[in-house]
C-alpha positions in Angstrom: 0.2 0.1 0.0 1.5 3.1 -0.9 2.7 5.6 2.0 0.4 8.5 3.2 3.3 11.6 4.0 2.1 14.3 5.3 3.5 17.4 8.1 1.5 18.8 10.5 2.2 22.8 11.4 -0.5 24.1 13.5 0.1 25.2 15.7 -7.7 28.5 31.8 -12.2 32.3 36.6 -13.0 35.0 38.1 -15.0 34.5 41.6 -14.6 37.4 44.5 -15.9 37.1 47.7 -16.6 40.7 49.7 -16.4 41.9 53.2 -18.6 44.6 54.5 -17.1 46.9 56.8 -19.0 48.5 59.9 -19.0 51.4 62.4 -19.5 52.2 65.7 -21.6 55.4 66.0 -22.9 57.1 69.8 -26.4 56.2 69.0 -29.4 55.5 71.1 -30.2 51.7 71.2 -33.0 51.3 68.7 -30.7 52.9 66.1 -28.5 50.6 66.9 -30.7 47.6 66.4 -31.9 49.2 63.5 -28.6 49.5 62.3 -27.5 46.4 62.9 -30.3 44.8 62.0 -29.9 46.8 59.0 -26.1 45.7 58.3 -27.1 41.8 58.6 -29.5 42.2 55.9 -26.8 44.2 53.9 -24.6 40.9 54.4 -27.4 38.2 53.8 -27.7 40.1 50.5 -24.3 41.0 49.5 -23.9 36.7 50.1 -26.5 35.9 47.8 -25.4 38.6 44.8 -22.0 37.1 45.3 -23.1 33.4 45.1 -25.7 34.3 42.0 -25.1 32.2 39.0 -24.2 33.7 36.0 -24.9 31.8 33.1 -23.6 34.2 30.7 -20.5 34.4 32.3 -20.0 30.9 32.6 -20.6 30.1 29.1 -17.9 32.9 28.1 -15.7 31.5 30.4 -16.0 27.9 28.7 -15.5 29.4 25.3 -12.7 32.4 25.8 -8.9 31.7 25.3 -7.6 32.4 28.9 -3.9 32.3 30.4 -4.3 29.4 32.6 -5.9 26.1 32.3 -9.5 26.7 34.3 -10.8 23.1 35.2 -13.4 23.8 38.3 -14.5 25.8 41.2 -16.0 24.5 44.0 -16.7 27.9 46.7 -13.8 29.9 47.0 -11.1 26.8 45.4 -10.2 27.1 42.0 -8.7 24.5 40.1 -6.3 25.3 37.0 -3.4 25.4 35.6 -0.8 28.8 35.4 0.1 28.3 31.8 3.5 30.3 30.3 3.5 34.1 29.9 5.6 35.7 27.2 5.4 39.3 27.1 7.5 41.9 25.2 6.7 46.0 26.0 9.0 48.9 26.7 10.4 47.2 29.6 12.0 44.2 27.3 10.6 40.6 26.9 9.3 39.7 30.4 9.2 35.5 31.4 7.1 34.6 34.0 3.4 32.2 35.1 -0.1 33.5 34.7 -0.2 32.8 38.6 1.6 36.5 39.3 -1.2 37.9 38.0 -4.0 37.1 40.6 -4.0 36.7 43.9 -4.2 33.9 46.5 -8.2 34.7 46.3 -7.9 34.5 42.2 -8.7 38.3 41.8 -6.2 39.9 39.3 -3.2 42.1 41.0 -0.4 44.1 39.0 2.9 42.3 38.0 6.0 44.2 37.3 3.5 46.7 35.3 0.9 44.3 33.2 -2.1 42.8 34.6 -5.5 41.4 33.2 -7.7 43.5 31.7 -10.7 41.5 30.4 -8.4 38.5 29.9 -5.9 40.1 28.1 -2.7 41.1 29.6 -2.1 45.2 29.2 0.3 47.5 30.9 -0.6 49.2 33.9 0.7 52.8 32.3 -1.1 52.3 29.0 1.7 51.2 26.7 1.9 48.9 23.9 2.1 45.6 25.4 3.2 42.2 22.3 1.6 38.9 23.9 3.0 35.9 22.9 2.1 34.0 25.8 1.3 29.8 25.9 -2.6 30.5 26.1 -5.3 27.6 27.2 -5.9 27.4 23.7 -2.4 27.1 22.3 -1.5 25.1 24.8 -4.7 22.3 23.5 -3.2 22.9 19.6 0.5 22.0 20.9 -1.5 18.4 22.5 -3.1 18.3 19.5 0.2 18.2 17.6 1.8 15.5 19.8 -1.2 13.4 19.9 -1.0 13.9 15.8 2.4 13.0 15.1 2.5 10.1 17.7 -0.6 8.1 16.5 0.7 8.9 12.9 4.4 8.3 12.6 2.9 4.9 14.7 0.6 4.0 11.7 3.4 5.1 9.1 5.9 2.5 11.3 3.5 0.1 11.3 3.3 0.5 7.3 6.4 -0.1 6.6 6.9 -3.2 9.0 4.0 -5.0 7.5 4.2 -4.0 3.5 2.1 -6.5 1.9 0.0 -7.7 4.8 -3.6 -6.8 6.8 -3.3 -3.7 8.8 -3.5 -4.0 12.3 -3.6 -2.2 15.8 -4.3 1.1 15.5 -3.4 1.3 11.7 -6.3 -1.1 11.0 -8.4 1.8 12.8 -7.2 4.8 10.6 -6.7 2.8 7.5 -10.2 3.0 6.4 -10.6 6.8 6.9 -7.6 7.6 5.1 -8.9 5.9 2.3 -12.0 7.4 3.0 -10.5 10.6 2.4 -8.6 9.6 -0.4 -11.6 7.9 -2.9 -14.5 10.0 -1.6 -12.8 13.0 -1.4 -9.3 13.8 -3.4 -10.0 11.9 -6.3 -13.4 12.8 -6.4 -13.1 16.5 -6.2 -9.4 16.9 -7.5 -9.2 14.1 -10.0 -6.7 11.2 -10.6 -4.2 13.0 -12.1 -3.5 15.7 -9.5 -5.0 14.2 -6.5 -1.8 12.6 -4.9 0.0 16.2 -4.8 -2.5 17.3 -2.4 -3.5 14.5 -0.2 -0.8 15.2 2.7 -2.8 18.8 3.0 -6.5 17.5 2.9 -5.4 14.9 5.5 -3.3 17.1 7.4 -6.8 19.3 7.9 -9.7 17.0 8.5 -7.5 15.1 11.7 -6.1 18.4 12.7 -9.7 19.5 12.8 -11.5 16.1 14.1 -9.2 16.0 16.8 -9.5 19.3 18.1 -13.3 18.8 17.8 -13.0 15.7 20.1 -10.8 17.5 22.4 -12.9 19.7 22.7 -15.5 17.9 24.6 -14.1 16.9 26.7 -14.9 18.0 30.6 -12.6 21.5 31.1 -11.0 21.5 27.6 -10.0 24.1 25.1 -12.5 25.6 22.6 -9.9 25.5 19.5 -11.8 25.3 16.7 -14.4 27.5 18.1 -11.8 30.2 18.2 -11.8 32.2 15.0 -8.5 33.1 14.6 -8.0 29.2 14.4 -10.8 28.8 11.8 -9.2 32.0 10.4 -5.7 30.4 10.2 -7.2 27.4 8.5 -9.1 29.3 5.8 -6.1 31.5 4.6 -4.4 28.1 3.8 -6.8 26.7 2.7 -7.2 30.2 0.2 -3.1 29.9 -0.4 -2.8 26.7 -1.7 -6.3 26.9 -4.1 -4.8 30.0 -5.7 -0.9 29.1 -5.6 -2.1 26.1 -7.6 -4.4 27.5 -10.0 -4.5 27.3 -13.4 -4.9 29.6 -16.4 -8.0 28.1 -16.7 -8.9 28.6 -13.9 -8.4 32.4 -13.5 -9.7 32.7 -17.0 -13.2 31.9 -16.0 -12.8 34.4 -13.1 -11.3 37.8 -15.0 -12.7 36.8 -18.4 -15.4 33.6 -18.5 -15.2 32.4 -21.7 -18.6 32.9 -24.2 -19.8 35.4 -22.3 -20.6 38.6 -23.7 -17.8 41.9 -22.4 -20.5 44.0 -21.0 -21.8 41.2 -18.9 -18.2 40.6 -17.6 -18.4 44.1 -16.1 -20.6 42.7 -13.5 -19.9 39.0 -13.7 -15.8 39.5 -13.0 -16.5 41.4 -10.0 -18.8 38.7 -8.6 -16.1 36.4 -9.3 -13.3 37.7 -7.9 -15.4 38.7 -4.5 -16.1 34.5 -4.6 -12.2 34.5 -4.7 -12.1 35.5 -1.1 -15.7 34.6 0.2 -14.9 30.6 -0.3 -12.5 31.0 2.7 -14.4 33.4 4.5 -17.4 30.7 4.2 -14.6 28.1 5.9 -14.1 30.2 8.3 -17.3 31.3 9.7 -19.0 27.7 9.4 -16.5 25.7 11.5 -16.7 28.8 14.3 -19.9 29.1 14.1 -20.7 25.4 14.1 -18.6 23.9 17.1 -19.4 27.5 18.9 -23.1 26.8 18.3 -22.6 23.3 20.1 -20.5 24.5 22.8 -23.3 27.4 23.9 -26.1 24.6 23.8 -24.8 22.0 26.1 -24.0 25.1 28.2 -27.7 26.5 28.2 -29.2 23.7 29.1 -26.5 22.4 31.9 -27.5 26.0 33.4 -31.2 25.3 33.3 -30.6 22.8 36.3 -28.9 25.9 38.4 -31.0 28.7 36.6 -34.4 27.5 38.1 -32.7 25.5 40.7 -35.4 22.5 40.6 -34.8 18.5 40.4 -38.1 18.1 37.8 -35.6 20.5 35.7 -32.1 18.4 36.0 -34.4 15.1 34.8 -35.5 17.4 32.0 -32.2 18.9 30.9 -29.7 15.8 31.6 -31.1 13.5 29.3 -31.2 16.5 26.7 -26.9 17.3 27.4 -26.3 13.6 27.0 -28.7 13.5 23.6 -26.3 16.8 22.6 -23.5 15.3 23.4 -24.1 12.4 21.4 -24.7 14.9 18.5 -21.5 16.8 18.8 -19.6 13.7 18.3 -21.7 13.7 15.3 -20.5 17.5 14.1 -17.2 16.8 15.3 -16.8 14.4 12.7 -19.1 16.1 9.9 -17.4 19.6 10.0 -13.9 17.9 9.6 -15.4 16.3 6.7 -17.3 19.4 5.3 -14.2 21.7 5.6 -12.4 19.0 3.6 -14.4 18.6 1.3 -15.2 21.9 0.7 -11.6 22.8 0.0 -10.5 19.9 -1.7 -13.5 21.3 -4.0 -11.9 24.6 -4.4 -8.3 22.9 -5.4 -10.5 20.8 -7.8 -11.5 23.7 -9.7 -8.0 25.1 -9.8 -6.5 22.6 -11.1 -8.9 21.9 -13.8 -7.7 21.5 -17.3 -9.1 23.2 -19.9 -11.9 21.2 -21.8 -12.1 21.4 -25.7 
């Protein structure tokens, strides 16, 4: 069986407790009793507000990128892993742990003139900051890269050692998927003549998206493919791979479509040029929106239990959450497949030979 070569180049909220301070004043006993009652009521009201569940904040914490890997919060205890911060500003380049930017109560603090503002590292004096930190999404990306390299180097080694033999172990699991991408995606959309050149890229894209979609479903995981910066990079790569391989026929159909009156080209050519950019934009938005929407639906269902504080709601929300998790497993595969299919279709159109 032919070797398949491909490379992988892709590259943790807040809970505060407040303390109220009272002053003693020389007033009569009635006033003192009234003031004490108001103070106690204020304490209870403050505690209730501090402990009030905020579904919007919880959902945004889950899908947003962070400078620490946050897993859970129990009371005033935060379970998280600090990540390395790499920052360059007027004071030069600085390396430190993200734990330096928060105190023992998980409140933001200033460290060497730097602080966290809405999840971003900014300078206290307002100067420019270039943040090159290993954030939650970056750490998850590195984990997926290591996982991909380990799995597929193992598969490649198995192919070398078992030439002409039936697949075995992990090789037997991934071979049908690789063959499916080759026969039903690459060959079908790009053609027999050119598909081999693009197999490494298509396999990398498919498994990169699939692995990060699946990792994103684990509790406490990062929302990598639901981050528009990640899908933007994937779309830009697809744009360059497609257009750098475009033949004269491809460009001819964009700028001067054959068989079309010249006066129609005045309207048609700008539309075709816009279409060149709209294709990767659609890839970017589709993957980002579908993955993010899935996470938000799951979190919304779980939030209902804490909002209504009813066991009856839990009996309804939990089965729906399990069902949605199963749907998300399907979506993880489906979105990787759709991205790969559409990309191969765009490449196929770019390398297609002229019809005579």
